[in-house]
C-alpha positions, -999 to 999 in steps of 0.1 A, spaced: 8 -113 -90 12 -149 -103 19 -158 -144 13 -195 -153 15 -211 -187 11 -241 -210 44 -245 -221 85 -236 -213 110 -222 -232 139 -221 -218 162 -193 -223 193 -203 -196 216 -180 -183 222 -155 -213 186 -141 -204 205 -132 -169 238 -120 -187 220 -99 -203 195 -84 -179 228 -72 -156 249 -59 -183 227 -41 -202 209 -19 -178 221 20 -184 197 46 -174 183 58 -196 148 48 -193 148 66 -153 146 110 -148 160 126 -122 153 127 -85 137 159 -91 110 148 -114 82 158 -90 99 192 -85 108 197 -125 71 186 -135 48 194 -102 17 197 -122 20 158 -134 33 145 -105 9 162 -84 -19 143 -107 -4 107 -105 -2 112 -64 -41 120 -66 -50 94 -87 -31 68 -64 -47 82 -32 -83 83 -48 -75 48 -64 -66 34 -30 -97 54 -11 -116 30 -37 -98 -2 -26 -100 3 8 -136 11 6 -143 -22 -18 -123 -42 13 -144 -26 35 -178 -42 20 -161 -75 24 -155 -73 56 -192 -61 69 -185 -86 95 -171 -60 120 -135 -74 112 -106 -49 114 -93 -38 79 -59 -24 70 -42 -17 34 -14 0 17 -24 22 -13 11 27 -17 24 -12 -19 -7 -17 -44 1 7 -67 36 0 -71 35 -37 -75 6 -27 -103 29 -1 -116 53 -30 -126 29 -49 -142 21 -24 -163 50 -18 -177 39 -54 -191 5 -46 -203 0 -34 -238 -34 -22 -260 -72 -27 -242 -55 -42 -211 -32 -11 -205 -63 10 -210 -81 -8 -186 -55 -11 -159 -43 23 -167 -84 34 -169 -88 19 -134 -58 40 -117 -62 69 -128 -36 67 -153 -54 67 -184 -42 109 -197 -3 95 -184 23 72 -202 46 47 -190 75 67 -186 57 95 -165 44 66 -143 79 51 -141 95 79 -137 72 93 -109 78 61 -90 111 63 -92 115 94 -77 91 89 -50 110 58 -35 141 75 -39 122 106 -20 103 82 6 140 72 15 153 103 17 130 114 45 141 87 65 148 107 90 139 100 126 113 72 110 121 37 94 108 39 58 116 7 34 103 1 0 113 -28 -17 104 -43 -47 115 -79 -65 104 -98 -91 113 -140 -97 113 -156 -126 115 -192 -141 149 -197 -163 125 -218 -188 107 -190 -195 108 -163 -228 112 -132 -202 117 -97 -223 149 -81 -211 133 -47 -212 107 -58 -188 128 -60 -162 153 -36 -170 123 -9 -165 114 -23 -131 146 -22 -124 156 9 -134 121 26 -121 114 8 -90 150 -5 -79 130 -41 -87 158 -70 -74 152 -92 -101 164 -140 -95 156 -164 -120 144 -193 -104 148 -230 -112 112 -238 -96 124 -277 -94 157 -276 -68 151 -246 -56 122 -239 -26 106 -206 -42 79 -197 -18 106 -200 12 127 -175 -11 95 -152 -16 90 -154 21 125 -146 31 126 -114 17 95 -105 26 100 -109 61 135 -91 57 122 -60 39 96 -56 65 116 -64 96 98 -94 106 62 -85 104 54 -103 70 65 -137 71 39 -158 48 35 -139 12 29 -170 -8 24 -205 13 32 -231 -19 36 -224 -58 16 -244 -79 43 -253 -110 27 -237 -135 30 -200 -121 63 -188 -128 70 -153 -123 64 -134 -89 63 -96 -87 62 -84 -51 66 -49 -31 69 -47 5 66 -16 25 76 -12 56 73 19 81 82 24 118 78 57 132 79 74 168 49 99 182 63 138 180 35 140 211 47 114 235 19 89 248 32 88 288 32 50 296 23 63 331 -9 74 321 -22 43 302 -51 31 318 -71 1 315 -106 13 295 -136 5 277 -144 6 241 -178 0 230 -190 -18 197 -214 -10 171 -233 -41 181 -239 -24 206 -217 -48 230 -180 -34 248 -145 -49 253 -122 -42 278 -88 -24 255 -55 -9 273 -59 36 265 -29 52 256 -31 96 269 -14 124 257 -19 163 263 -8 179 231 -19 211 205 -31 188 177 -48 199 143 -84 192 146 -113 190 122 -151 180 130 -187 179 117 -216 167 123 -200 129 110 -171 124 128 -137 141 145 -108 142 128 -72 145 145 -38 148 128 -11 130 151 26 139 141 55 120 140 90 129 151 96 131 114 66 156 110 65 149 73 48 120 82 16 119 103 -13 96 117 -50 107 113 -77 92 132 -115 100 120 -136 91 151 -176 91 135 -200 105 158 -217 79 187 -249 78 162 -229 74 130 -221 42 114 -185 39 104 -194 21 70 -217 51 61 -185 72 70 -161 54 46 -187 45 18 -186 88 21 -150 87 21 -139 94 -13 -105 116 -29 -123 146 -29 -139 147 3 -111 134 22 -84 161 7 -114 184 17 -112 174 52 -73 173 56 -75 211 50 -103 218 72 -79 210 98 -66 238 119 -43 237 152 -67 228 185 -45 232 223 -48 214 251 -64 184 239 -71 156 264 -64 127 232 -71 90 244 -65 62 216 -62 26 219 -30 0 217 -41 -18 185 -29 -39 166 -42 -53 133 -28 -82 104 -52 -83 72 -46 -107 42 -66 -106 13 -72 -120 -20 -73 -92 -45 -82 -107 -81 -116 -104 -80 -117 -75 -66 -95 -58 -87 -113 -73 -117 -146 -59 -104 -130 -28 -103 -126 -25 -136 -93 -43 -145 -109 -78 -156 -91 -81 -189 -58 -81 -171 -69 -120 -155 -86 -132 -184 -64 -160 -197 -73 -157 -230 -77 -115 -235 -46 -106 -210 -22 -94 -231 10 -90 -210 32 -91 -245 57 -66 -227 65 -94 -202 68 -124 -228 52 -129 -260 36 -161 -250 1 -157 -241 -1 -150 -199 -27 -138 -177 -31 -128 -140 -36 -157 -120 -39 -142 -82 -28 -110 -65 -26 -114 -28 -19 -82 -2 -9 -86 34 -3 -53 55 1 -50 95 -1 -22 118 8 -17 155 1 7 173 10 19 210 29 48 231 60 53 215 50 52 181 37 32 148 49 -4 132 29 -6 104 40 -29 71 26 -44 35 34 -69 11 21 -77 -23 27 -105 -46 17 -106 -77 19 -140 -98 16 -144 -134 3 -175 -149 8 -185 -182 -29 -200 -197 -33 -198 -203 -80 275 147 -69 281 184 -88 273 216 -73 281 254 -96 254 272 -90 219 276 -109 199 251 -115 162 252 -110 133 225 -115 97 235 -110 71 205 -134 43 226 -152 31 195 -149 22 160 -128 49 139 -109 48 108 -68 52 107 -44 68 74 -8 72 74 2 94 52 37 116 37 25 152 36 53 166 12 46 139 -18 5 136 -7 16 98 0 -11 70 16 14 51 27 -15 26 50 -55 29 60 -76 9 74 -104 4 104 -107 -6 138 -136 -19 147 -124 -44 175 -86 -34 192 
């Protein structure tokens, strides 16, 4: 997220000292927030997932040319959560309304994210899970210590001042993204115009091995059937396992657990006569939650799935403005006085996500940069499930009901 400005106001090293010597923990709550207030936490988790699914649908409409799509609802909600700490009045209302947070206050959102980060890191046995947040700001702007303090205490946000004239800021940010996504996201920002003086970033990285391995000796060359009637050769992975499964007239849904069974991947395969985009258009939170609840164990599934990789980059300013956050981006109407008393607006938001799936497991990562600009059942018979046409995939942490990644694969 990028912020730009008309003029600079020097605050110097004193601001940096205040930020790091005045960071007490009174803006945070215990790690047991989700347990102490499960109803509130369930509500926030539900709204975050609902927003993530809407975002996926909007991105899919932008990619009607059968391109692959992957997005991290978690990464997006994290970076918007940090920005939320800087919003006030109507801008705050528009942002919270779009995210479904309108019945919640900032303290509750902050506490939830603080616990969620700790929870996901605590659930890292047999998988790699990393969530990193950062704020880079020009030492020449009058940023409010309370804004950085809230994001440091609740989002574990690393904060650093920048001398934009002397330091290669884009290199610093890209190096940070690379380090926090194990080298998967290397170019979050290409260049930084001189007026864009503050960056909020989130990097989310996941790597997990399958509970039921795909046997590499059984991997074959196969055919993937595209929606336009053409086909392409692919590498098909195979496993035989007992898996949770659900189907209806529109699609089949299967759950693939990782070694850490709190994490799983869902594969949604439309019927051969059903268009994938039509299924995605109907995939709101209520439907998605209902489908997952209908999963039941099915034995001896002969399951085939292609190896696939996907990297997706998108500018999200216009998309989010169209979803109801237009005030956040309006150069004369945005109220970000929680960040600074100067007139500011969000000038751009970049999202990059990548996923790599093979016989051993999944490696996925995402990065968001927000730049702010001063304006200005059980069966015994074998069953075949072969993913040989376009499909939806999603990765979830089940205990917290957190949707980490969701996407569609049209051309593996």
